[in-house]
BALOBA-1460 file (C-alpha; in Angstrom, 3 decimals):
// residues 325
<rec num="1" residu="m" x="83.205" y="175.481" z="88.832"/>
<rec num="2" residu="k" x="85.941" y="176.053" z="91.416"/>
<rec num="3" residu="k" x="87.874" y="179.315" z="91.086"/>
<rec num="4" residu="i" x="91.537" y="179.715" z="92.015"/>
<rec num="5" residu="l" x="93.275" y="183.093" z="92.289"/>
<rec num="6" residu="f" x="97.081" y="183.327" z="92.275"/>
<rec num="7" residu="r" x="98.524" y="186.423" z="93.973"/>
<rec num="8" residu="c" x="102.111" y="186.944" z="92.795"/>
<rec num="9" residu="d" x="104.370" y="189.567" z="91.207"/>
<rec num="10" residu="s" x="107.464" y="189.785" z="89.017"/>
<rec num="11" residu="s" x="109.800" y="192.688" z="88.274"/>
<rec num="12" residu="s" x="113.398" y="193.636" z="87.561"/>
<rec num="13" residu="t" x="114.023" y="193.872" z="91.323"/>
<rec num="14" residu="i" x="111.760" y="191.130" z="92.733"/>
<rec num="15" residu="g" x="112.817" y="188.668" z="90.054"/>
<rec num="16" residu="l" x="110.705" y="186.288" z="87.984"/>
<rec num="17" residu="g" x="110.632" y="183.212" z="90.204"/>
<rec num="18" residu="h" x="107.330" y="183.860" z="91.986"/>
<rec num="19" residu="v" x="105.362" y="184.104" z="88.745"/>
<rec num="20" residu="k" x="107.297" y="181.275" z="87.062"/>
<rec num="21" residu="r" x="106.517" y="178.730" z="89.770"/>
<rec num="22" residu="c" x="102.907" y="179.906" z="90.143"/>
<rec num="23" residu="l" x="102.444" y="179.499" z="86.403"/>
<rec num="24" residu="l" x="103.794" y="175.971" z="86.560"/>
<rec num="25" residu="l" x="101.477" y="175.096" z="89.435"/>
<rec num="26" residu="a" x="98.528" y="176.693" z="87.608"/>
<rec num="27" residu="k" x="99.208" y="174.612" z="84.496"/>
<rec num="28" residu="r" x="99.476" y="171.409" z="86.526"/>
<rec num="29" residu="l" x="96.220" y="172.127" z="88.344"/>
<rec num="30" residu="k" x="94.468" y="172.794" z="85.034"/>
<rec num="31" residu="e" x="95.855" y="169.581" z="83.533"/>
<rec num="32" residu="c" x="94.420" y="167.568" z="86.422"/>
<rec num="33" residu="d" x="91.044" y="169.345" z="86.474"/>
<rec num="34" residu="k" x="90.008" y="171.156" z="83.307"/>
<rec num="35" residu="n" x="86.899" y="172.529" z="85.043"/>
<rec num="36" residu="l" x="88.977" y="174.807" z="87.267"/>
<rec num="37" residu="k" x="88.826" y="178.549" z="86.586"/>
<rec num="38" residu="i" x="92.327" y="179.902" z="87.250"/>
<rec num="39" residu="l" x="93.043" y="183.635" z="87.525"/>
<rec num="40" residu="f" x="96.016" y="185.817" z="88.476"/>
<rec num="41" residu="a" x="96.174" y="189.070" z="90.450"/>
<rec num="42" residu="t" x="99.421" y="190.946" z="89.829"/>
<rec num="43" residu="q" x="100.884" y="194.424" z="90.050"/>
<rec num="44" residu="n" x="102.125" y="196.048" z="86.845"/>
<rec num="45" residu="l" x="105.715" y="196.461" z="88.010"/>
<rec num="46" residu="y" x="108.698" y="197.388" z="85.836"/>
<rec num="47" residu="g" x="110.305" y="194.363" z="84.212"/>
<rec num="48" residu="n" x="107.346" y="192.044" z="84.844"/>
<rec num="49" residu="i" x="106.481" y="188.932" z="82.836"/>
<rec num="50" residu="n" x="102.694" y="189.299" z="83.023"/>
<rec num="51" residu="e" x="102.569" y="188.709" z="79.280"/>
<rec num="52" residu="e" x="103.749" y="185.160" z="79.955"/>
<rec num="53" residu="i" x="100.680" y="184.582" z="82.133"/>
<rec num="54" residu="l" x="98.399" y="185.748" z="79.325"/>
<rec num="55" residu="k" x="100.204" y="183.604" z="76.740"/>
<rec num="56" residu="s" x="99.597" y="180.600" z="78.994"/>
<rec num="57" residu="g" x="95.862" y="181.199" z="78.715"/>
<rec num="58" residu="f" x="95.146" y="182.686" z="82.146"/>
<rec num="59" residu="s" x="93.400" y="185.986" z="82.873"/>
<rec num="60" residu="i" x="95.112" y="188.740" z="84.874"/>
<rec num="61" residu="y" x="93.501" y="191.233" z="87.220"/>
<rec num="62" residu="s" x="95.826" y="194.184" z="87.727"/>
<rec num="63" residu="i" x="96.041" y="195.437" z="91.299"/>
<rec num="64" residu="s" x="97.367" y="198.863" z="92.215"/>
<rec num="65" residu="d" x="98.666" y="198.074" z="95.708"/>
<rec num="66" residu="n" x="99.431" y="195.196" z="98.033"/>
<rec num="67" residu="s" x="96.783" y="195.890" z="100.671"/>
<rec num="68" residu="v" x="94.342" y="193.528" z="102.377"/>
<rec num="69" residu="k" x="91.487" y="195.697" z="101.128"/>
<rec num="70" residu="m" x="92.561" y="195.366" z="97.508"/>
<rec num="71" residu="l" x="92.991" y="191.592" z="97.592"/>
<rec num="72" residu="d" x="89.765" y="191.105" z="99.560"/>
<rec num="73" residu="y" x="87.911" y="193.084" z="96.884"/>
<rec num="74" residu="f" x="88.985" y="190.598" z="94.194"/>
<rec num="75" residu="v" x="88.460" y="187.512" z="96.352"/>
<rec num="76" residu="k" x="84.854" y="188.555" z="97.043"/>
<rec num="77" residu="g" x="84.094" y="189.987" z="93.616"/>
<rec num="78" residu="l" x="85.393" y="186.955" z="91.732"/>
<rec num="79" residu="r" x="83.945" y="184.483" z="94.259"/>
<rec num="80" residu="i" x="87.289" y="182.742" z="94.740"/>
<rec num="81" residu="n" x="87.385" y="179.264" z="96.326"/>
<rec num="82" residu="l" x="91.168" y="178.970" z="96.682"/>
<rec num="83" residu="l" x="93.663" y="181.813" z="97.054"/>
<rec num="84" residu="i" x="97.303" y="180.929" z="96.356"/>
<rec num="85" residu="i" x="99.771" y="183.517" z="97.670"/>
<rec num="86" residu="d" x="103.403" y="183.797" z="96.593"/>
<rec num="87" residu="s" x="104.704" y="187.083" z="97.974"/>
<rec num="88" residu="y" x="107.236" y="188.071" z="100.616"/>
<rec num="89" residu="d" x="105.120" y="191.167" z="101.290"/>
<rec num="90" residu="i" x="102.181" y="189.127" z="102.586"/>
<rec num="91" residu="d" x="102.639" y="187.906" z="106.150"/>
<rec num="92" residu="y" x="100.743" y="186.050" z="108.891"/>
<rec num="93" residu="k" x="98.651" y="189.100" z="109.878"/>
<rec num="94" residu="f" x="97.691" y="189.790" z="106.259"/>
<rec num="95" residu="e" x="96.589" y="186.170" z="105.795"/>
<rec num="96" residu="e" x="94.649" y="186.283" z="109.064"/>
<rec num="97" residu="q" x="92.685" y="189.348" z="107.930"/>
<rec num="98" residu="i" x="91.820" y="187.733" z="104.597"/>
<rec num="99" residu="k" x="90.608" y="184.598" z="106.420"/>
<rec num="100" residu="i" x="88.492" y="186.612" z="108.870"/>
<rec num="101" residu="q" x="86.815" y="188.476" z="106.020"/>
<rec num="102" residu="n" x="86.367" y="185.286" z="103.935"/>
<rec num="103" residu="p" x="85.626" y="182.380" z="106.336"/>
<rec num="104" residu="t" x="84.955" y="179.774" z="103.620"/>
<rec num="105" residu="l" x="87.981" y="180.686" z="101.510"/>
<rec num="106" residu="k" x="90.768" y="178.105" z="101.246"/>
<rec num="107" residu="m" x="94.299" y="179.542" z="101.214"/>
<rec num="108" residu="l" x="97.713" y="178.198" z="100.236"/>
<rec num="109" residu="s" x="100.894" y="180.184" z="100.915"/>
<rec num="110" residu="f" x="104.296" y="179.653" z="99.354"/>
<rec num="111" residu="d" x="107.066" y="179.892" z="101.940"/>
<rec num="112" residu="d" x="110.838" y="179.898" z="101.338"/>
<rec num="113" residu="t" x="112.095" y="181.347" z="104.594"/>
<rec num="114" residu="i" x="110.364" y="179.367" z="107.383"/>
<rec num="115" residu="n" x="107.794" y="181.913" z="108.573"/>
<rec num="116" residu="p" x="104.480" y="181.613" z="110.481"/>
<rec num="117" residu="h" x="101.305" y="181.433" z="108.376"/>
<rec num="118" residu="k" x="97.550" y="181.463" z="108.845"/>
<rec num="119" residu="s" x="96.752" y="179.576" z="105.632"/>
<rec num="120" residu="d" x="95.023" y="176.224" z="105.229"/>
<rec num="121" residu="m" x="98.051" y="174.971" z="103.287"/>
<rec num="122" residu="v" x="101.714" y="175.983" z="103.251"/>
<rec num="123" residu="l" x="104.102" y="174.993" z="100.472"/>
<rec num="124" residu="n" x="107.876" y="175.096" z="100.787"/>
<rec num="125" residu="h" x="109.011" y="173.415" z="97.600"/>
<rec num="126" residu="g" x="112.724" y="173.726" z="98.361"/>
<rec num="127" residu="v" x="114.684" y="170.479" z="98.486"/>
<rec num="128" residu="q" x="116.032" y="171.632" z="101.851"/>
<rec num="129" residu="a" x="112.653" y="172.079" z="103.573"/>
<rec num="130" residu="q" x="111.775" y="169.892" z="106.579"/>
<rec num="131" residu="e" x="108.505" y="169.549" z="108.474"/>
<rec num="132" residu="k" x="110.147" y="169.922" z="111.899"/>
<rec num="133" residu="e" x="111.118" y="173.518" z="111.064"/>
<rec num="134" residu="y" x="107.422" y="174.484" z="111.043"/>
<rec num="135" residu="k" x="106.428" y="172.777" z="114.290"/>
<rec num="136" residu="k" x="105.682" y="176.000" z="116.201"/>
<rec num="137" residu="l" x="104.849" y="178.215" z="113.227"/>
<rec num="138" residu="l" x="101.599" y="176.807" z="111.848"/>
<rec num="139" residu="p" x="98.100" y="176.109" z="113.228"/>
<rec num="140" residu="k" x="97.498" y="172.393" z="113.867"/>
<rec num="141" residu="k" x="94.949" y="172.198" z="111.048"/>
<rec num="142" residu="t" x="97.323" y="173.620" z="108.433"/>
<rec num="143" residu="k" x="98.490" y="171.133" z="105.814"/>
<rec num="144" residu="l" x="102.232" y="171.387" z="105.176"/>
<rec num="145" residu="f" x="103.788" y="170.360" z="101.878"/>
<rec num="146" residu="c" x="107.572" y="170.602" z="101.940"/>
<rec num="147" residu="g" x="110.741" y="169.053" z="100.551"/>
<rec num="148" residu="s" x="111.703" y="167.506" z="97.217"/>
<rec num="149" residu="e" x="108.450" y="165.509" z="96.990"/>
<rec num="150" residu="y" x="106.707" y="168.844" z="96.369"/>
<rec num="151" residu="t" x="109.383" y="170.659" z="94.361"/>
<rec num="152" residu="l" x="107.878" y="172.303" z="91.285"/>
<rec num="153" residu="l" x="109.794" y="171.082" z="88.247"/>
<rec num="154" residu="r" x="108.838" y="171.461" z="84.612"/>
<rec num="155" residu="d" x="108.185" y="168.215" z="82.732"/>
<rec num="156" residu="e" x="111.488" y="168.394" z="80.844"/>
<rec num="157" residu="f" x="113.413" y="168.119" z="84.129"/>
<rec num="158" residu="l" x="111.484" y="165.040" z="85.213"/>
<rec num="159" residu="e" x="112.438" y="163.096" z="82.097"/>
<rec num="160" residu="t" x="115.669" y="161.087" z="81.959"/>
<rec num="161" residu="k" x="118.319" y="162.830" z="79.874"/>
<rec num="162" residu="k" x="120.991" y="160.682" z="78.213"/>
<rec num="163" residu="t" x="123.037" y="163.212" z="76.283"/>
<rec num="164" residu="k" x="126.695" y="163.443" z="75.328"/>
<rec num="165" residu="v" x="128.459" y="166.002" z="77.518"/>
<rec num="166" residu="t" x="130.648" y="168.580" z="75.776"/>
<rec num="167" residu="r" x="134.084" y="168.860" z="77.345"/>
<rec num="168" residu="n" x="134.889" y="172.163" z="79.121"/>
<rec num="169" residu="s" x="131.318" y="173.390" z="78.603"/>
<rec num="170" residu="v" x="129.821" y="175.637" z="81.282"/>
<rec num="171" residu="a" x="126.274" y="176.994" z="81.589"/>
<rec num="172" residu="i" x="125.708" y="180.164" z="83.623"/>
<rec num="173" residu="i" x="122.100" y="180.626" z="84.801"/>
<rec num="174" residu="l" x="121.562" y="183.453" z="87.276"/>
<rec num="175" residu="g" x="117.842" y="184.094" z="87.010"/>
<rec num="176" residu="g" x="115.727" y="185.671" z="84.334"/>
<rec num="177" residu="n" x="116.995" y="189.140" z="85.157"/>
<rec num="178" residu="d" x="120.375" y="188.487" z="86.868"/>
<rec num="179" residu="v" x="119.740" y="191.223" z="89.446"/>
<rec num="180" residu="l" x="123.424" y="191.549" z="90.426"/>
<rec num="181" residu="n" x="124.702" y="191.379" z="86.819"/>
<rec num="182" residu="l" x="127.078" y="188.514" z="87.589"/>
<rec num="183" residu="s" x="126.903" y="186.517" z="84.334"/>
<rec num="184" residu="s" x="129.529" y="188.589" z="82.496"/>
<rec num="185" residu="k" x="131.803" y="188.670" z="85.532"/>
<rec num="186" residu="i" x="131.665" y="184.902" z="85.980"/>
<rec num="187" residu="a" x="132.290" y="184.341" z="82.253"/>
<rec num="188" residu="s" x="135.387" y="186.547" z="82.405"/>
<rec num="189" residu="l" x="136.695" y="184.770" z="85.506"/>
<rec num="190" residu="l" x="136.169" y="181.367" z="83.896"/>
<rec num="191" residu="l" x="138.209" y="182.350" z="80.841"/>
<rec num="192" residu="e" x="140.996" y="183.639" z="83.097"/>
<rec num="193" residu="i" x="141.031" y="180.226" z="84.759"/>
<rec num="194" residu="n" x="140.863" y="178.235" z="81.503"/>
<rec num="195" residu="k" x="140.763" y="179.751" z="77.991"/>
<rec num="196" residu="k" x="139.295" y="176.499" z="76.654"/>
<rec num="197" residu="y" x="135.988" y="176.902" z="78.486"/>
<rec num="198" residu="k" x="132.952" y="177.025" z="76.201"/>
<rec num="199" residu="i" x="130.538" y="179.310" z="78.053"/>
<rec num="200" residu="t" x="126.775" y="179.540" z="77.592"/>
<rec num="201" residu="v" x="124.696" y="182.156" z="79.425"/>
<rec num="202" residu="i" x="120.988" y="181.331" z="79.706"/>
<rec num="203" residu="t" x="118.621" y="184.183" z="80.551"/>
<rec num="204" residu="t" x="115.409" y="185.956" z="79.498"/>
<rec num="205" residu="s" x="114.509" y="189.009" z="77.445"/>
<rec num="206" residu="v" x="113.659" y="191.042" z="80.577"/>
<rec num="207" residu="n" x="117.284" y="190.885" z="81.747"/>
<rec num="208" residu="p" x="118.427" y="194.544" z="81.869"/>
<rec num="209" residu="n" x="121.983" y="193.411" z="81.022"/>
<rec num="210" residu="i" x="121.078" y="191.859" z="77.654"/>
<rec num="211" residu="k" x="122.956" y="194.468" z="75.599"/>
<rec num="212" residu="e" x="126.175" y="193.902" z="77.542"/>
<rec num="213" residu="l" x="125.831" y="190.139" z="77.216"/>
<rec num="214" residu="k" x="125.225" y="190.340" z="73.451"/>
<rec num="215" residu="e" x="128.414" y="192.346" z="73.034"/>
<rec num="216" residu="n" x="130.478" y="189.667" z="74.780"/>
<rec num="217" residu="k" x="131.925" y="187.581" z="71.934"/>
<rec num="218" residu="n" x="133.335" y="185.025" z="74.361"/>
<rec num="219" residu="i" x="129.958" y="183.581" z="75.315"/>
<rec num="220" residu="e" x="126.999" y="181.885" z="73.688"/>
<rec num="221" residu="l" x="123.874" y="183.749" z="74.767"/>
<rec num="222" residu="l" x="120.546" y="181.900" z="74.901"/>
<rec num="223" residu="v" x="117.436" y="183.997" z="75.581"/>
<rec num="224" residu="d" x="113.917" y="182.730" z="76.410"/>
<rec num="225" residu="i" x="114.685" y="179.160" z="75.377"/>
<rec num="226" residu="n" x="112.113" y="176.395" z="75.867"/>
<rec num="227" residu="n" x="114.539" y="173.453" z="75.963"/>
<rec num="228" residu="m" x="116.646" y="174.335" z="78.984"/>
<rec num="229" residu="a" x="116.897" y="170.764" z="80.271"/>
<rec num="230" residu="s" x="118.299" y="169.557" z="76.944"/>
<rec num="231" residu="v" x="120.856" y="172.368" z="76.904"/>
<rec num="232" residu="i" x="121.934" y="171.855" z="80.520"/>
<rec num="233" residu="a" x="122.270" y="168.106" z="79.963"/>
<rec num="234" residu="t" x="125.138" y="168.708" z="77.500"/>
<rec num="235" residu="k" x="127.189" y="170.818" z="79.936"/>
<rec num="236" residu="s" x="130.030" y="169.563" z="82.091"/>
<rec num="237" residu="l" x="129.373" y="172.254" z="84.740"/>
<rec num="238" residu="v" x="126.461" y="174.520" z="85.650"/>
<rec num="239" residu="i" x="126.876" y="177.739" z="87.648"/>
<rec num="240" residu="t" x="123.508" y="178.856" z="88.977"/>
<rec num="241" residu="a" x="121.801" y="180.856" z="91.699"/>
<rec num="242" residu="s" x="120.762" y="178.974" z="94.853"/>
<rec num="243" residu="g" x="117.064" y="178.992" z="93.947"/>
<rec num="244" residu="g" x="114.596" y="177.224" z="91.693"/>
<rec num="245" residu="t" x="117.079" y="176.684" z="88.871"/>
<rec num="246" residu="l" x="119.362" y="174.839" z="91.269"/>
<rec num="247" residu="f" x="116.528" y="172.380" z="91.949"/>
<rec num="248" residu="e" x="116.292" y="171.785" z="88.191"/>
<rec num="249" residu="v" x="120.043" y="171.179" z="88.002"/>
<rec num="250" residu="l" x="119.758" y="168.721" z="90.891"/>
<rec num="251" residu="a" x="117.005" y="166.853" z="89.032"/>
<rec num="252" residu="l" x="119.409" y="166.393" z="86.101"/>
<rec num="253" residu="k" x="122.245" y="165.388" z="88.474"/>
<rec num="254" residu="k" x="124.699" y="167.817" z="86.879"/>
<rec num="255" residu="k" x="127.895" y="169.041" z="88.501"/>
<rec num="256" residu="f" x="127.215" y="172.534" z="89.818"/>
<rec num="257" residu="i" x="128.409" y="175.591" z="91.689"/>
<rec num="258" residu="n" x="125.641" y="177.635" z="93.319"/>
<rec num="259" residu="i" x="125.854" y="181.377" z="93.903"/>
<rec num="260" residu="e" x="124.006" y="182.945" z="96.829"/>
<rec num="261" residu="v" x="122.521" y="186.061" z="95.214"/>
<rec num="262" residu="a" x="119.674" y="186.803" z="97.671"/>
<rec num="263" residu="s" x="119.074" y="186.530" z="101.411"/>
<rec num="264" residu="n" x="116.229" y="184.026" z="100.994"/>
<rec num="265" residu="q" x="118.748" y="181.578" z="99.469"/>
<rec num="266" residu="k" x="120.674" y="181.215" z="102.723"/>
<rec num="267" residu="v" x="118.449" y="178.277" z="103.742"/>
<rec num="268" residu="v" x="119.481" y="176.337" z="100.625"/>
<rec num="269" residu="d" x="123.146" y="177.089" z="101.186"/>
<rec num="270" residu="k" x="122.873" y="176.008" z="104.834"/>
<rec num="271" residu="f" x="121.220" y="172.751" z="103.763"/>
<rec num="272" residu="l" x="124.072" y="171.963" z="101.352"/>
<rec num="273" residu="k" x="126.683" y="172.826" z="103.973"/>
<rec num="274" residu="n" x="124.999" y="170.551" z="106.529"/>
<rec num="275" residu="k" x="125.159" y="167.743" z="103.973"/>
<rec num="276" residu="g" x="128.893" y="168.338" z="103.568"/>
<rec num="277" residu="i" x="128.401" y="169.777" z="100.080"/>
<rec num="278" residu="k" x="130.764" y="172.731" z="99.623"/>
<rec num="279" residu="t" x="129.511" y="174.160" z="96.334"/>
<rec num="280" residu="t" x="128.256" y="177.571" z="97.515"/>
<rec num="281" residu="i" x="129.834" y="180.930" z="96.714"/>
<rec num="282" residu="k" x="128.337" y="184.089" z="98.207"/>
<rec num="283" residu="a" x="127.998" y="186.767" z="95.522"/>
<rec num="284" residu="k" x="130.091" y="189.211" z="97.563"/>
<rec num="285" residu="d" x="132.943" y="186.676" z="97.793"/>
<rec num="286" residu="l" x="133.156" y="185.908" z="94.070"/>
<rec num="287" residu="t" x="136.775" y="186.098" z="92.874"/>
<rec num="288" residu="k" x="138.955" y="184.145" z="90.447"/>
<rec num="289" residu="e" x="140.643" y="182.285" z="93.306"/>
<rec num="290" residu="v" x="137.370" y="181.336" z="95.024"/>
<rec num="291" residu="l" x="135.819" y="180.192" z="91.744"/>
<rec num="292" residu="k" x="138.831" y="178.073" z="90.803"/>
<rec num="293" residu="t" x="138.828" y="176.421" z="94.228"/>
<rec num="294" residu="k" x="135.164" y="175.494" z="93.834"/>
<rec num="295" residu="i" x="135.708" y="174.156" z="90.299"/>
<rec num="296" residu="d" x="138.524" y="171.910" z="91.543"/>
<rec num="297" residu="y" x="136.309" y="170.712" z="94.411"/>
<rec num="298" residu="v" x="133.338" y="169.951" z="92.150"/>
<rec num="299" residu="k" x="135.504" y="167.958" z="89.724"/>
<rec num="300" residu="k" x="136.590" y="165.620" z="92.515"/>
<rec num="301" residu="s" x="133.358" y="165.259" z="94.472"/>
<rec num="302" residu="n" x="129.989" y="163.588" z="93.871"/>
<rec num="303" residu="c" x="127.492" y="165.513" z="95.962"/>
<rec num="304" residu="y" x="124.606" y="163.334" z="94.788"/>
<rec num="305" residu="k" x="125.786" y="160.507" z="97.045"/>
<rec num="306" residu="k" x="124.865" y="162.769" z="99.968"/>
<rec num="307" residu="l" x="121.427" y="163.767" z="98.658"/>
<rec num="308" residu="t" x="118.132" y="161.892" z="98.810"/>
<rec num="309" residu="l" x="115.706" y="163.566" z="96.433"/>
<rec num="310" residu="k" x="112.146" y="162.380" z="95.738"/>
<rec num="311" residu="f" x="110.903" y="164.524" z="92.868"/>
<rec num="312" residu="a" x="107.318" y="163.876" z="91.710"/>
<rec num="313" residu="k" x="105.123" y="165.537" z="89.096"/>
<rec num="314" residu="n" x="101.580" y="165.519" z="90.469"/>
<rec num="315" residu="r" x="101.826" y="164.719" z="94.183"/>
<rec num="316" residu="l" x="101.395" y="168.384" z="95.143"/>
<rec num="317" residu="v" x="98.492" y="169.000" z="92.751"/>
<rec num="318" residu="k" x="96.589" y="165.973" z="94.015"/>
<rec num="319" residu="k" x="96.972" y="167.138" z="97.632"/>
<rec num="320" residu="i" x="95.736" y="170.638" z="96.774"/>
<rec num="321" residu="l" x="92.725" y="169.374" z="94.841"/>
<rec num="322" residu="k" x="91.839" y="167.071" z="97.716"/>
<rec num="323" residu="e" x="91.743" y="170.070" z="100.069"/>
<rec num="324" residu="l" x="89.662" y="172.050" z="97.583"/>
<rec num="325" residu="k" x="86.812" y="169.508" z="97.471"/>
């Protein structure tokens, strides 16, 4: 039995994305090979969603720090065959030390920000990722999986949605915890622009701003829903962060405005700009005037004519399993 260990964290400051996408990959791997033993190593940080990992049927090993020594202890003790790392705190030198201490271990590293790695496989699942960006950053033997062919999308976003769109309906999706607390601000700005807007905020129960959102009678609040694709499909506009949720919106081909809420999202915003797609608003620049300008632009443009996306469900999993043999 092959054993896979995912090393990732979630919290009110880190966000939920690392664990969410690792969970999706773990489920896909298990679907393709039921004999795999899949485990998670996570820190018990404030605002984490470790319970979600357990509910998905995977075991968690709690780690107290993010050191090489700590991770090496679990890799050796659990006799791990493949280590999958999704953490901005783990760099090239960290990976190199793990490889030196575990010569037969296979490693895959998630990468959003075009950094050097010492892993056997590197995954950049952003639609903007290009192989040429990694030319001088990876060992020749490293397998690189990047671009929309390897974007991790839940099944519901890979199915064709033919749904009636509600006029003046807007979905606001700014991550499971909305670190900058922008949902309420955007809702207020939208209603200043057009009182007829029907606004839905989609978030999770770990969002520290839940109480404030519940008190806002001008919005529909959806928490921890499991039919996001169906909900988004009915909206005439989606306002989302420039991360994983944006990729889901792109899969549904919905009109969108993307908000840059973190530094690692600059690469996505640059990609859109290079394609001539002017949908980005930096969080610090968010005003009524800027938002209205973007809404007017989105109404008139069809950005999907400028995008070539090749989403696939199991291409990534098959490549990983091939390397694991």
